[in-house]
Structures are given as structure tokens and as C-alpha cells.
N, C-alpha and C positions, 0 to 999 in steps of 0.2 A: 466321266465325271472329273471336273477340274478342281484342283486344290489351290486355294489362295493363301498366301502367307503375308502377314502384315509386315511392312517394312519398319525396322526399329527407328525410334525417334532420336536416339543417341547412339553413338558408336562405342558404348561401354560394354557391350555384350562380349563374353568370352566363350570360346568353344569348350565343351565338356569332353574330357578325355574318357574314352570307353575301354581303355586298356585294362587288362586284369591287374589286381593289386599285387604288390610284391609281398614277400614273407613278412618284412618289418611293418608294412602297412596293415597286414591282416591281423597281427597280434596287438596293434594299437599302442605298443610300449613307447615309441618315441613321442607320440601325441600326449600320452598320460604324463610322461616325465616333463615335457615342456609346460603343461598346465600346472604341475606341482611346483616347478621352479618359479613360475609367476606368482603362485600363492605364497611360497616361502619368502620371496623378495618383498612382498607387501607386509609380511609380519614384522619386518625390521625397520620399516619406514615410520616417520613421525605421524602420529594419529591426528586427523583433521578435526576431531571432536572438540567442542568448546564446552567446558563445565559451566553451564549457564548461570546458575545463581551467583557463583563466585566470580566468573569471568563473563564479559560481554564482548561480542565480536564487533569490529568497527563496521559502521554502515556506509553505504555508498552515499556520495553527496546528493544524489537525486532520489534518495529513499523517501517514500510517501507513507506516512503513518496516519494516526487519528486526526480528525478535523478539529480545528479550533476557531471560534469566533473571536475576532480581534476587537480591542478597545483602543482609544487614543490615550494620550498621556494624562488627560483630565479624567479618565475613567468612563467616558461616554462610549456607547456602542457604535461601531462603524457601520453596521448593516442598516441599509435604508429600505430593505424589503423590495428591491427592484425585481427579484425573481429570475435574474439571469443565471444564477448558479443552478436553480431547479430546472430551467430550460436546457442548459448545457449538459446536464447529467444524463448520460446514455442509459443508465440503469434505473432512472426515475426514483432515486433513493432519497431525494430532498423534498420536504413538504414545508410550506411556509404560509402564514397568513399575515397580512399587513394591517397596521392600525395607525391612527394619527396621534401625534404627540399632544398632550393636554397642557394647559397652563401650569407652570411650575415644574415641568419635567425636562427643562432645558439641560439640567445637569446629568440626565440619564441618556439622552439620545441627541446625536449631532444634527439630524435633519428633522423635518416635520413628520416624516413617515418612518416607521420602524417595524421590525419583525415582532409581532405579538406572540406568534407561535413559530418555532423553527425546529424541525426534527430531521435527523438523518438516520435512515434505517441501514445499519452496518451489515445486515444480512444481504442487502442488495448492492451495497457499495462495492465498486471494483477498483477503488483507489487510483483512478486514472488522472486526477488532478485537473480535470476540465472545469470544475466549479471554482477552483482557485484562479485559473486563467480568465474566467468569464467575469469575475467580480471587479467592477470599476472602482470600488471604494477600499480595496484591500481588506475586506471584512472577514474573509475566510481563508485559511491556509491549512496545509497538511503538515503536521508536526513530525518529529522524529520519534514518536511514541508508538509502541505496538498496539494493535487492536486486542483488547483482552478477550479471553475465552469465557464462555458462560454456558450454562445448561438451560437457561430460560431465554426464550425469544424476546420477551419484553425488556430484558436488561440490555439488549443490543440495539434498541431504538433510543437514540440519544436525543434528549430534549435540549432546549436553548440553555437552560441552567447548567447542564452537563458539558456543553460545548464552550461556554463563555470563558475567556481568559480571566484570571483574577484582576480585581480592581487595583490599579497602581497607587491610588491614594490610600486605600485602607490596608492593602497587602502588598507592599513594595517588593519584598523578598520573593514571594510567590509569583508576582508579575515578571520580575527579572528572570527567574528560573524558567518560566513558561516561554519567554521571548528568547532565551538562550543568551542573556546578557549577564554581566558580572553583577553580583548583589550590590545594592545601594547601601552605603554605610552612613 
């Protein structure tokens, strides 16, 4: 009967020593002392814990948080309900329905078509940022805000009113804060 051995894909294998253990290895004292020295050295190092409510840690410049639907400087919605963000979403977390602008709504919507219903299911969202990249009108972006925790699933499905940035004409301070700009005085 022949025995076949598979050839190793890498040359990282090390031969195992089958020699009997020495007295020091049998009592495990050096290994225990080495482990205790590592433990004691960590006790005197600076703790990496951040005391969250009082302190906040700095975010990476590429951090992606909650979604925000953008407005222009006149307070009109940028979204034209083209659906590219919903198509680009790999998790299928975005749902939208388009509607046509009626007479007298020119101050609300920039284009003839707008998103009558726009929802993002945060339980499905993977914060990949593909919706932001796909949008030709710069209507959606991912802010530097954390996704809040909740015990109810319904609270994690954000509707259009939850996602819209504040109106710059009626709430200039909230708009500037949401955009990351200095407050207008």
C-alpha cells in the first residue's frame, strides 16, 4: 500500500522536536513567569478606553455615518428620484417612489420629478457609501453621525422627513451645523 503526502504550498512549515522536555519545561515555571510579566507590564500602561459621554474619540476622515438628504441654498430638495442610489445599494436598503411636481411647488423641488417616498432601512444598510457615489445630483451623503441604537425595528427605518437636512431659509443654524459649516450670524 502506497502512502501519499501532500506537498506544502508554502515553505513556512517547521519541524516539530520530539525530544523529551527538560526539568524547567516540565514544571512550566518559566512560561508562567513570562506570561505574568506581560500581564504586569500592561497594568502600568495608559488605558485606551475613552469615557464616551464626556469625551469623544476623533473619527477617520473617511468615516461613514447616517445618511442625509441634501437641499440647495434655497431650501429645495436635491433628490430627483432617479433611483440610482437604490440600484447601487448592494444590501437593497433604499426604497423610493417618484412623483411629479405640481404647479406652485417650484420652491420645494428643483426638478419636475421628486422623491415622494424615500426610505432607508438601517437594519440592512452596510454603510458602504455606494449610494453617495451613485447620486448625480449630490442629494445623499453619509454624515459623521453615529447610527443610533433602538429596541424597535420600526425606529430604524428612516423616512424622508427623518433624512432631510434642515431648511437653510427657516433654520439657518441647524442647516450650517448639519453641513459642518460655521453658524451664520
